[in-house]
C-alpha positions in Angstrom: 336.8 107.8 204.9 338.0 111.0 206.7 337.3 110.9 210.5 335.3 114.1 210.4 333.2 112.8 207.6 332.6 109.6 209.5 331.7 111.6 212.6 328.9 113.3 210.7 327.1 110.0 210.5 327.9 108.9 214.0 326.6 111.8 216.1 324.0 110.3 218.4 320.7 111.5 219.8 320.1 112.8 223.3 318.4 109.5 224.2 321.3 107.4 223.0 323.8 109.6 224.8 321.7 109.2 228.0 321.8 105.5 227.5 325.6 105.6 226.9 326.2 107.6 230.1 324.0 105.3 232.2 326.2 102.3 231.5 329.5 103.6 233.1 327.8 105.3 236.1 327.7 101.9 237.7 331.3 101.1 236.9 333.2 103.9 238.6 334.1 107.5 237.9 337.1 106.7 235.7 334.9 104.9 233.2 332.3 107.7 233.2 335.0 110.4 232.6 335.9 108.7 229.3 332.4 109.3 228.0 331.8 112.8 229.5 335.1 114.4 228.2 334.4 113.8 224.5 330.6 113.6 224.7 329.9 116.7 226.8 333.1 118.7 226.3 334.2 117.8 222.8 337.8 116.7 223.6 339.7 114.8 221.0 341.2 111.5 221.8 344.7 112.8 221.9 343.6 115.7 224.1 342.1 113.2 226.6 345.3 111.2 226.5 347.4 114.3 227.4 345.0 115.8 230.0 346.6 116.5 233.4 345.2 117.6 236.7 346.6 121.1 236.3 344.3 121.5 233.2 341.2 121.1 235.3 339.8 124.2 237.2 337.3 122.9 239.7 336.4 126.4 240.9 335.4 127.2 244.5 332.4 125.0 244.5 329.9 123.4 242.1 328.0 126.7 241.6 331.2 128.5 240.5 330.7 129.5 236.9 334.5 129.8 236.4 334.9 126.0 236.4 336.6 124.8 233.2 338.8 122.3 231.4 341.8 123.9 229.7 343.0 122.0 226.6 346.7 122.8 226.2 348.3 119.7 224.7 347.7 116.5 222.8 349.4 113.1 222.6 349.1 110.3 220.1 349.4 106.6 220.7 353.2 106.4 220.6 354.4 110.0 220.1 355.5 112.6 222.6 353.2 115.3 224.1 352.6 118.1 221.7 350.7 121.3 221.6 347.0 121.2 221.0 345.7 121.2 217.5 346.3 124.5 215.7 348.8 125.4 218.4 346.2 127.2 220.6 344.8 126.3 223.9 341.1 126.6 224.5 338.8 126.6 227.5 335.7 124.3 227.8 333.0 124.7 230.3 333.3 122.1 233.1 329.9 120.5 233.8 328.8 119.8 237.3 328.6 116.1 236.5 332.2 115.9 235.2 333.3 118.0 238.2 331.8 115.5 240.7 333.3 112.6 238.7 336.8 114.0 238.5 336.8 114.9 242.2 335.9 111.3 243.0 338.6 110.1 240.7 341.3 112.3 242.3 340.2 111.3 245.8 340.7 107.6 245.0 344.2 108.1 243.5 347.3 107.4 245.6 349.2 110.1 243.6 347.3 112.9 241.9 349.8 115.7 241.4 349.4 118.6 239.0 351.4 116.9 236.2 349.8 113.5 236.7 347.4 112.0 234.1 343.7 112.4 234.7 342.7 109.2 233.0 344.3 105.8 233.9 344.1 104.4 230.4 346.3 105.4 227.6 345.4 105.9 223.9 344.7 102.3 222.9 343.1 101.5 226.3 340.7 104.4 225.8 339.6 103.1 222.4 339.1 99.6 223.8 337.0 101.0 226.7 334.9 103.0 224.4 334.2 100.0 222.2 333.1 98.0 225.2 330.7 100.7 226.5 329.2 101.3 223.1 328.6 97.6 222.7 326.9 97.4 226.1 324.7 100.4 225.4 323.8 99.3 221.9 325.2 102.6 220.4 327.2 102.8 217.2 329.7 105.7 217.6 333.3 106.5 218.3 335.3 109.3 220.0 335.0 111.5 216.9 331.2 110.8 216.9 330.9 111.8 220.5 332.8 115.0 219.8 330.3 115.6 217.0 327.5 114.9 219.4 328.7 117.6 221.8 328.9 120.1 219.0 325.6 119.2 217.4 323.5 119.1 220.6 324.9 122.4 221.9 323.9 124.1 218.6 320.5 122.4 218.7 319.9 123.9 222.1 320.7 127.3 220.6 323.9 128.0 222.5 325.8 130.8 220.9 327.7 129.3 218.0 330.8 131.4 218.5 331.1 130.1 222.1 330.5 126.5 220.9 333.2 126.8 218.2 335.6 128.2 220.7 334.9 125.3 223.1 335.1 122.6 220.5 338.1 124.1 218.7 336.7 125.2 215.4 337.9 128.5 214.0 334.7 129.1 211.9 331.5 127.6 210.7 333.0 126.0 207.5 334.3 122.8 209.2 331.2 122.6 211.3 328.8 122.7 208.3 330.8 120.3 206.3 331.5 117.6 208.8 329.7 118.0 212.2 326.3 119.7 212.1 324.0 116.9 211.0 321.4 116.9 213.7 320.0 120.4 213.1 316.2 120.6 213.0 314.3 122.8 210.7 312.0 125.5 212.1 312.5 127.8 215.0 313.4 126.6 218.4 313.7 128.8 221.4 317.1 128.8 223.2 317.3 126.3 226.0 317.1 128.3 229.2 320.0 127.9 231.7 319.2 127.7 235.4 321.1 129.7 238.0 324.8 128.8 238.1 324.4 126.4 235.2 326.8 126.2 232.2 325.9 125.0 228.7 327.6 121.6 229.3 325.2 121.1 232.3 322.4 120.7 229.8 323.6 117.2 228.9 322.8 115.8 232.3 319.4 117.5 232.4 318.2 116.8 228.8 320.0 113.6 227.8 318.2 110.9 229.6 317.7 107.3 228.7 314.1 106.2 228.3 312.7 104.3 231.3 312.7 100.5 230.9 309.4 98.8 231.9 310.1 96.1 234.4 308.6 92.7 233.7 306.7 90.8 236.5 308.1 87.5 235.2 311.3 86.3 236.7 313.8 85.4 234.1 316.5 82.7 234.5 318.9 85.2 232.9 318.6 87.7 235.7 321.7 89.0 237.4 323.0 87.0 240.4 322.6 88.4 243.9 325.0 91.0 245.2 328.3 89.6 246.4 328.1 86.5 244.2 329.8 86.7 240.8 329.1 84.5 237.8 332.2 83.7 235.7 331.7 82.5 232.2 334.4 81.8 229.6 334.5 81.3 225.9 337.2 79.1 224.5 338.8 78.6 221.2 339.7 75.0 220.4 342.7 74.6 218.1 342.3 72.0 215.3 343.0 68.5 216.3 343.2 69.1 220.0 340.9 66.9 222.2 338.6 68.5 224.6 339.7 69.0 228.2 343.4 69.6 227.5 345.6 72.3 228.9 346.3 73.7 225.4 343.0 75.6 225.2 343.3 79.4 225.1 341.1 81.6 227.1 339.9 84.3 224.8 337.7 86.4 227.1 336.4 86.2 230.7 333.3 88.1 231.7 332.9 88.8 235.4 329.4 90.0 236.1 327.4 90.8 239.1 324.8 93.4 240.0 327.3 96.2 240.5 330.1 95.3 238.0 330.2 94.3 234.4 333.7 94.4 232.8 335.4 92.4 230.1 339.0 91.4 230.6 341.2 91.1 227.5 343.6 88.2 227.1 346.6 90.3 228.2 344.8 91.2 231.4 343.8 87.6 232.1 347.3 86.2 231.5 348.7 87.0 235.0 345.8 85.2 236.6 347.0 81.9 235.0 343.6 80.5 234.1 344.0 76.8 233.3 341.3 74.5 231.9 341.4 71.1 233.7 339.6 67.9 233.3 337.0 67.1 236.0 338.6 64.8 238.6 336.9 61.7 240.0 336.0 61.7 243.6 338.4 59.5 245.7 337.3 56.1 246.7 336.3 55.4 250.3 339.2 52.9 250.8 341.7 55.4 249.6 340.4 57.9 252.0 341.1 55.5 254.8 
């Protein structure tokens, strides 16, 4: 199935997008930026991969309405950096939330020159990170679906369609009607008012919120461990005919979880740590200790 046709069915609701953005807020600004760039600003995966710091105009301050993300180039998983799709650069409104996020990212980088990458993950790493976040949030979508979400919600909020098409990168309404606009509601809806110094992409932070979760008074044994203490769990695959407890077990995935952090390490990331499964050793006898 064509990616754009698949995106028509994977545009998510404001509540789902709020739940998806709530997950990476506790995991650092780099992770949050991977959701906000396609979900709020409609960037394609290749455009995210090729984004440089010189493409981000932070403006004078948060209330500057000239803040923007300038999409100039694109880069595939293994190819060189090329011009953006259709060979034209476009300007997308920079939301206040993404502005704060990227400023925090740049402040934490050792090197953040104009031609340095904005995101630390490359093409395949961005796909893997998105899959992990969607699984944690319980949302079924992909980068093309997040791009369709940005397009659909901005139109539902009655933002001028010509401005939306220019920001998303559509030349006319034909592609939008055929592939993207699937969340339009029947009946009249008044345009969503913008506050002072607010841009259309700022509506996502204000209107896309995850529903509040009612806390239970019963303490569960599955509750997260206290801060500072990490619980490490591992899932192993046992090759056929190999007895338990041997060193030939392969570590498939390690989940390091505490109150502030939840991240899944792939096998390639775990390899340098040299995890080894060992048999439990018997305690030494008292006469050996002497």
